N, C-alpha and C positions, 0 to 999 in steps of 0.2 A: 364947822371945821374943827379939824385933830387939837388938843389941848397939850401941853409938855406938863410936866410933874410939877413946875413952880407956877402952872395955872399961866402961862401965857400960847395965846396960838401959834400953832405951827404948822407946817403943811400947807396945803393947798386944798381951798374951801371948795367943799361939795356941793353943785346946783342941782336943785330937783326940778320939774317941770310939774306945775300945778293947774289940773283942766278941772274948773269946778264946775262943766257941765257935763264932765265923763260919764256920772252916775245918773246924771238927768233921764238917759237915751231909754232905759226901762221904763221909767215914769210916765213920758212922754207917752209913751204909747199905752200905759195905763188909763191916763188921761182922755184919750180918746174914746175908751169904753166909757167913764164917766159923763163925757157929753153925749154919746148914744144913748145911755140910760136916764138922762135929765133933761135935753132940751124936748125928744120928740113928744106929742102928747099923748099918742097911742103906746107909749111905752113905762106912763107913771101910774103903774098898777102891780100888782103883786104877783101875777102870773109871768109880765113881762120880766122882772128881775129876778124870776127863777132862773134865768141864764148865767147867775153866780153860780147856783148849784152844781153843775157839771166842770165850772173852773175851780171850784175848789175842792172836787173829785182829783182833778185832773194834777192840780197842785199836788195834793195831799200822795197820790201814786209816785211823783216827783219825789217827796219828801223822803218818801218810805224806799225808793230804790235809791236815792242816794246815801242814805246811811247806809244801808244794805250790799250794795253792789257795790258804788261807783266811789272812787278815791281817787284824788289827785288834783291838777288842774284841767282846764278847760272846761269845766262845771257851768261858770259862769255865762261861759260862751253857749251852751245846750242852754241856761235857762231863759235867755234873754228870747232864742229861737222858739223856744215851746212858750214864752208868754204873747211873741206877737201869732203862734197861731191860733192860739186859743183866744186872744183878743179878737182876730178877723172874724172866726166861726160867731164868736157874741154879737160883733158889732155889725156884721152879716145880718142875722136874726134879725137882730133890732130894729136895724134900717128898712128891710125888707119890703116893709108896705108901700112904702114910696116908689117901688117901680115891678113890684109883684108880677104886678098886669100887663107889663110891657113885652115884648118880643124876646126871645131866650138870646139873640147877639147884644140885645140892650142890657140884658140881666147882666150876661156875662161883662160885659162892658162897667158896670157899678162895680162888681167885685172885681175887676183888675184895677180901678179906680181904689176903691177901699185898700187894697193891696199895697198899689204902688204909694196910697198916704201913707199908709204904717210902717213902710220900708223911708220913707223922707225924714218922718219923725224919729224913727231909730236915729238914721244917719246924722241927719243935723244936732239930736241932742250928743252924740258923740263927740264936736267940735274938730277940734286939732287932733283929735286921737285917730280920725279917719283915718284909712290909705290901704289903697287895691293892694299892697306887697305884703301885709299884716293880715292878722286873723278876724282882724274887723270887718275882712270879706265874709268870712265863712256864715256868717248869718243872713247875709243879702241874698246869697249865693242859695243854701240850705233851705230858705224859706222860698224862694222863685222854686224849686224843683216840687217843694210842700205844697206850694199853691197849684202848679201845673197838675202834679196827682190827682190834687182834691178836685179839681173841676175835671179830668176826664173821668176819675172816678166815680163822680155823681152825674157826668153825662151820661155815662156807659149803664148805670145804676138804672136811670130813666130809660133807659131803652128797651132796658130788660123785666121794667117791673109789669110794663102794660096801663091796664088802669086800673088797678086795684094798688091801693096802697097796704102793703102788710110790713108790720115792723120786723117779721122774722126773716122774710123775703130781702128787705131792705139791706139788714144787715149783713145776713150773707153775698148778697151780691157786693157791696160796699167793699167789702173784705179783700173779694178776691179780684175785682177791680184797681183797688189801693196797689196790691200784691203785681200784678201785671204793670199798672202804669208809672209806678217808681222803679221796677227793672226794665223798661222800656225807656224811660230817660236817663236811668243811671246808664244803660248803654249809650243811648246817646251823646253824655257828657265825656263818657269814656273814649267813642270815638273822635270827638272835639279836641281833648286831651291827648289823648295817646294817637294821634293822626299817623305820625312816622315810626311809631312800633309794633310791631307784631301783637296781635291780638288774641292771638288762638287761646294760651292762656291766661291773657288777664278777662276776658269776656264771664269766665267763669267766676272767677272773685269778686266782678261787679254784678252779676246777677243775684251771688248771694246775697250781697250786699244789698242791692238794690230790695231783694226781698225782704232782710230785716230793716230798711227804713221803711217799707211799707208797711210791715208790721207795725212798727213805732207809730205811724203816721195815723192808723186805723186804731188805735190804744186810744189816740190824744180825739180822734173823733169820735169815739164811740158814744163818750158820757153826753156827748151835745146830741148826736142820732137818740138815744134814748128821750132825753129830753120833748123832743120834738114828738112821739110818739106817747109820750106818757102827757104832755101839755100841752092843753084842747088851742091855746093859744097860736103855740108853735105849727103844732102840727095843721092848723088851717093856712097857715102859713107856707107852710112843705107843701100843701097839697099844691094851693095856687099856683106858686112857682114852678112844679114841675108838670102844672097842667092837668092832675088829678080830681075828678071829683069825688068827696067823700060821701059815704053811704047814708050816714046821719051828722049832717053840718049842724043841724039841730043842736045836739048834745053840747057844740062846743061854744058856740055862741058866735055873734059876729065880731068882726076886731072893732077893737074901739076907733071911732072916727079921727082922720087926721087932720089937723089945724095948721 
């Protein structure tokens, strides 16, 4: 409330809405990662905890990019989105032994359940700040696009990989299909949002934006791809999930028993 020169209150009081759980939205998703690291017995080893390395690499790249190229508002929203993407990749790799030998549609269902769970944790952490008409919808929408692009890119990469698990081929195919998937999903979203307008000029802009997002998504996923080919534990999990027999599986050793 404003105060006059003689110290007496004057004018009208200013009210602020305090939402104690708003800043806990990112914390909730990080707690999910902590649970995936600590609870499963097969993750209680140094090789499994190496999943923190690509997380650190992505966060370091974001920190450098933020200080060098990006200024202004909206960065917190992007950081929330970035956090959800890297946490999903890490959690999926950590819990993969629970369902890696199941059918492909079942593995996809587990991936969808993990993504949906992270979204619900994020939304519930925002409390009363959540609104379909505010910026709070940005993270769920773009995370959904990222999830769809990631699933499509991995499925198409698997189809092109054949029976050999090669790091170089995996990386190139993943980049190509990330670009194509994000462009396709972006154009689909454009059709939904601009169904009543002329799409001739809009499609070009949407395609370019989709390609840019695809490149960003690939940069996020690339450190995790490197981990899967450099870390024997995660390489074996990737091979089992993709139905590829490793040439020398004895080099990596069996995955620890799941209790």
